[in-house]
Structures are given as C-alpha cells and as structure tokens.
N, C-alpha and C positions, 0 to 999 in steps of 0.2 A: 404368517398364516397362509398367504398366497402360495409360498413355496411348498408348504406341506400339503395343501389340498389338491393342487393341480396334478402332481404325480399320481395321487390316488385316483383321481378321476380318469387319468390316462390309463392307469392299470385296469380300471373297471371296464374299459373298452377293449382291452387286449385279450385275444383268444376267443374262440367260439363259445366257450362255456360262460362267458361274461356278456351274453347278448341282451341282458336286462335293460341297459340304456336304450338300445334300439327298440326293444319291445315297448318301453315307456313312450318313446317318440311316436311310434305307430299308434298307440292307444290315444295319445293326445291329438294326433292327426284325425283319427276316426271321430273323436268327440267334436273337433272343429268342423269337419265335413257334415256331420249329422245335424249341426246347429247353424249351418250357413245357408245362403241362398241356393247352393248347388246340392242340397240334401236330396231332392228328387232324382237328380242324376246319379248320386251315390247309391241310392236304393235301386235304381234301374240297372246299374252295372252289376251289382251283387245278384240281381234277379235274372240276369241274362242267361238263357239256357245254352248249355254247351255239352257236347258228348259225342259218342259214336254209337252206331247201331249196325247189326248184321243179322238180317232175317228177323226172327222173333226175339233175339237178344238185343237189348238196348241199354246203354248206360248214359243217360242224359240227366244232368243235374244243373241247377242254377250255379253261377260262378261261386257264390258264397258256399254252396253245398260241396263243391269240389275242394274248397279250402278246408272245410270242417271234416268231411268224410274221406278226402283223398290225401291232401298234404299232411294232415294231422296223423295219418298212419305212419309217415316218416318220423314224426316226433316220437310216437310210441315205439317205433323200431329202435331209435336211438336210446330211449329210456330202457328198453329191454336189454340192449347191449351193455348199458351201464350197470344195470342190475346184475347181469350175468358175470361181468368182470368183478364186481364187488363180492359176489358169492364165491368166485374162484380164488381170487388173491387179494381182496380188499378188506374193507371194514366189516363186511358180513361173512367173511370166510371161516370164522370160527365162532362157536356159541358164546364164549366170554366177551368177545369184541362186539358181537351183534346184539347181545342181550339188552344193553342200555338203550340204544336207539330204537330197537324193536318195541320195548316197553313204552318208550316215549311216544312212538308213532301210534301205538294202540290207544293210549290215553288221548292223544291228539286227534284221533278219529272218533272215539266213543263220545267224549264230552260234547263236542260241537253238534254231533248228530242228535244227542239227547236234548240239547238246548233248542235246536230247530224243532224237534218233535213236540217239545213242550208248548211251542207257539202254534204249531200247525196241526195238532192231532185231531182237532174238530173238523178239519177240511181235508178229505181224502185226496182231492186234486192238488192242494198245496203241499201235502205230505210227500208227494213224489219228489220234491226237491231236498229231501233230508240229507242227501250226500253232497250237496253243493259246498257246505263249509268244511268238509273233512280234508280237503287237499291243500298242500303247500306248494307255492310256485317257486321251484328251485332256482330259476334264472333271476328273479327279482331278489330273493332272499340272499343269495350268494353275491349278487352285485352290491348289496348294502354292506356286506362284510368286507368286500374288496375295497370299497370306498373308505371304510374305517381303517384299512391298512394294518399297521403293527399294533394298533389298539386291541386287535382280536388275535388270540393265540391260535396256533395251528390246530390244536385239539378241538376247539369250538367249531372251526370250519369242517373238520372231518366228521364230527358228530352231526352237525346240521345237514351235511351232504348225505350221510347215510340215512338219517331220519326222513329227508325229503324223498330219497329214492324209494324207501319203503312205503311212504305215502303214495307215491305214483303207482307202485305195484298194487297196493290196496285199491286205488281208484280204478285201475284197469279191471281188477276182479269185480268190483262193484258195477262197472259199466256192463260187463259180460253177463252178470247174474240178474241185475235189477233193471237194466235198460235195454233188454233185448225184446224186440217185437215178435209177432207170430213167426214161427220157424218154417222154413222150407227144407224138409229132410233131405231131399235129393241134392240141393245146392250145398247143404252143410256136409253131406257125405263126400261130395266132390272136393270141397275144401279140405276135408280130412285126408283124402287121397293125395292131394297136392302136398300137404304138410308131410305125410309119410314118405312121399317121393323125395322131398328135400332131406329128410332124415337118412334115407338110403344113400343119397349122394354124399352126405357127410361120412357115413360109415365106409363108403367105397373110396374115400380119400379125395373126392373132388374139392378143389380149393378155389376155383374160379368164382369170384364174387358175382359175375354176370349171371351165372346159373341160378344163384340164390335170389338175386333181385328179380329175375324173370318169374321165379316161383312166388315171390312176394306179390307181384302184380296179379298173377293167376289166383292166388289165395284171396287177395283183396276182392277180386271180381266175384269169387264164389261166395264170400261172406256178405258182400253187398246184395246178392240175390237171396241169401239164406234168411235174412232177418237179424242175424247177429251183426253188431255194429262193425263195419269193415276196418276201422282203425285197429281193431284187435289183431289183424293180420301182422302188424308190426311186431307186437310182442311175441306172437307165435313163431315168426321167422327168426327173431333174435336168438331163440334157443336152439336153432339147428344150424346156424352159421358156424363153421369149424373154429374150435378154440385151440387146436394143436398147431404148434409152430411148424412152418414149412418155408424153407429157404430164408430163414432168419426173420420171418414175418408171421404173425398170427392173423388169419383172415378176419376174425371178429373184431380185433383191435383196429385193423386197417379200415374196415367198414365204419367203425365208430368215428375214427378221425375224419373219414371222408364226409360223413353226415354232419359232423359237429357245426361247421360254419354255415352249411346250408340251412340247418334247422334254426340256429341262433339268429342268423341275419336275413333269412327269407321266410321260412315256414311260420315261425312264431310271430314275426311282425305282420305277415299277411293275415294270420289268424286274428291278431288284435285289430287290424284295419277293418276286417270283415265283421267283427263281433263287438267291438267296443263303441259302436256308434250310438250312444245314449242320447235321446232327445230330451233335453232338460225341461222344455216346455210341456212335455207329456207327463211329467211327474206331478204328483199331488201329495198333500199331507196324509191323506187316507192311504195311498199306496205305500208311502214310506213308513207308516206305522202299522201296516198289515202284517200278518203272520209270516209271509215269505221274506219280506225285507228285514224285519226284526230278527227272525230266526237265523238268517244268513249273517247279518251284521254282528249280532252278539255271539253267534257260533264261532265266527272267525276271530273277532276282537277279544272276546273273553274265554270262549270255550277252548280254543286252540292252546293258549298259554296255560290255562288251568289244567287241561288234560296232559300236555307235554311235561310241564314242571311237576304236577301232582303225581303222575304215574312214575316218573323217575325218582322223585323223593321217596315215595312209598317203597319202590324197589330197593333203593339204597338202605333205607331204614330196616327193611325186612331181610337185608343181606342176600337178596336175589340177584342184584347187579352191583357193579362198582361205577362210581362217577369216573368217566374217562380222564386220562392224564391231561393236564393243562386246562381242565375245565372246572371253574369255580361255580358256586351256586349262583353268583351274580351273572356270570357268563351264561349259565343254563337258563336263567330267567330272561336274559336278552334274546337268546336263541329261541326260547319258547314263544316270546312275543312276536318275533319275526316270522314264526310259523303261521301267524294270522294273515300273511300275504298270500292270498289264494287265487291270484288273477287267472292264469291260463286254464288250469284244469277245472277250477270252479265255474268259469264261464262255459267251458265245454260241457260239463255235466248239466249246467243250467239250460243249455241249448237242447240237450237230450230230454230233460225233465219236462220242459214247458214249450208248447208250440204257440201259445197265445202271446201276442206282441206286448200287451200290458204287463204280463208276468215277466217277460224277458227284460223289460225296463226296470222292474223291481229288483231282479237279480243283478243286473249291471250296476245299478245305483248302490246297492248294499255291498257288493264285492268291491267296487271302487273305494267307497268310504272306509270300509274295514281294512282294506289292504294299505291305503295311505296312512291311516292312523296307526296301524301295526308297525309300518316301516318307521314312522317318526318316533313312536314309543320305544321300539327296539334300539334305534340309534341313540336315543337319550340314555337308556340303561347302560349300553355298552361304552358310549363315548364319555359320559359324565361321571362314571364311577372310577374307582381306583384303577390305575394302570395295571394290566396283567402282562407278564413276561411272555414274549413270543419267541419260539425257538426255530422259526422258519426264516430267519433273516431280518 
C-alpha cells in the first residue's frame, strides 16, 4: 500500500497544473493563523495599504485587495488561455466533443443556483450569493484524480477538465454581468481602446509577449477605475494574445506555460492565505443553519452532482450527446461529486457578493465543509468501485 500511494502523492505535486496540494496547505495555514494568538497581526498585514498614485490617479488597496483584485487577474488570464486552447484544438474544438461537458456544466450551474435561491429568496441581500455554489475548483478536483492514479481513466480526466474550464468561463461571465458596480463610461471606453490596440498588434503580427503584458496592466488599471471587476482584464487579454505559430512557438501557449507555475504555486496559495482565514469561534449554529450557509453547502454537495450527472444522463437518453469514451456511469457519478469542490472561485464570488464579515464567515464555513465532503465522497465512488481500464499508462 505504501509503495502504491507515495508515487501518486508525488505525481500530485508534479507540474503547475497540480497545485492543489499547495493550495490545501495555504488554506490550512490561513485557518491556523486566524485561530491563533497572531490573528490580529494576520488581519493587520492583510489590511496594510499599498499602491501608487500620480496626481489625481491613485491605485491604493489593502494587501488582501491586491491579492483578490490584482493577482487573481493572472489566474483569470491563465484560465482564458486554457479556454482558448481548448476551443482551438482541445476538447471544446468541435461540437460533438464539447456537447457532453457543456451540458454537464450547464446542469452543474443551474441546479446549485436554484437550490441556493430556494433557501435565500426571502432575503434580497442573501440572494446576492446565488452564484457562489456554481463553480468547480479545477486545481483541487484534478489533484484528487491524480492521487487516484490509474484507478481513473484518461477519458474521465479529460471530461472533468473540460467541464471545469466551462465552469470557470461561466463564472467569469457571471462576475462581469452580476457583480459589476456603478460604471465609469470614460474609464470603460479607455479599457476598450487598450483592448482594441492589443487586437491591432495581433493583426499586425506582433509576437512579443511583453507588449501584451503591458497592455494587460493598462487594461487592468482602466477596469479598476471603471467599476467592472479588474480581474476580467485577464480573460479579455487571453483572447488577443497571438495563437499563430512563429519560429516554432505559439505565443499564447508560451504565455500559458510561463503563468502555470506562478499561478499554481504563488497566486492561488496567496489567495487562499488571504481569504481562507475562518475564525471558528465566530461561528454559531444560527449562522450555519441560515439561508446563505445552507444554500452554499447543499448547492455544492448535492446540487453540483445532481446537475452534472442529471443533465448528462438526460442528454444521453435524449440522444443529444454521447457519453465520452472511457467514461462509465460510475465514473461520471464520481466526477459529478468532485464538481462539488468549489474552493477558489466560490470564495472569490463570495468576496464580491458580501462585504459583511459575518456573511464572509458563513460563506467560508459552507464552502470548506461542502468541498471536503465532496472530495471524500468522490474518492470513495471512484476508488471503491470496480476498476476501470486506463489507456494513458
């Protein structure tokens, strides 16, 4: 047993795409800091103002704000590049291949949102959190699959990756549409001009990544002033980085590789360190049984698997989609349960939805509990069932 498990754990740490273990360690560290004697120092560091100013222009945020609004833009830039690659030559490149994960993703967003709304519909303030349980954490869910090793066929990994990428795309659209504050038209127009300028550079054959990263910073600054959440600059720039090969290299692919380790081992762990600091003594039974906590918890733990599995099952029975190769119904059930791991993007949307500290505590407690139980249940389904053949080695 020892010889079987340790190679899988080692593989789970190999490569930037498997940054889930580091993310877990950062979340545990945040919990420990928030419930230790140094908790006031932890809060003070996150609240430390930092930034630059030039005349009437000022970009000053607390350190935690720079993590959420600044570094997370790099996460969304990487997600955008992954989505674009999948659309061009991956699982989403053709309608037949994309149909099943797209239908699963749609069900996996709709059902959790409806479950949350069923608990929170009487409270308009609580209802702002309806999107919290719709997202799947790709780093955590794929780390679980890597630890299971050859018990998991390649087709299941491909399906879950495509589903999680579509989930992230939908989350970005939700953030743009539902969590945008009052708009500044001039700043938004300036951001549009920056993006068009980058598109012109692409058409003109400019391949230097430095030019696109400078445009990314400018676009981020414009969106930060406009009222649109600045992390969306990442997705916008991802779709104008050149995809045509030049001197044996595709610039978009090169940027994706460059960002992969930074996001997996720096950006996401710092996000967890800044946002996972749940004070256990602040929790109460009333909070944990309120509409926000119950809506998130049941939305992730039950809504996600019901939506993902149910939508796929209906699609197959109606002959709208085909179950992907190497993916059994048991494998689909395990993947659907793992979709209830909603850590990173769920916490991010919770940060946008609620400014009240007490509500933030409800969000964190519900996301943590649902994600942990989803991971354990998914492992049980995939590891304890009949062995499935893996064709990837």
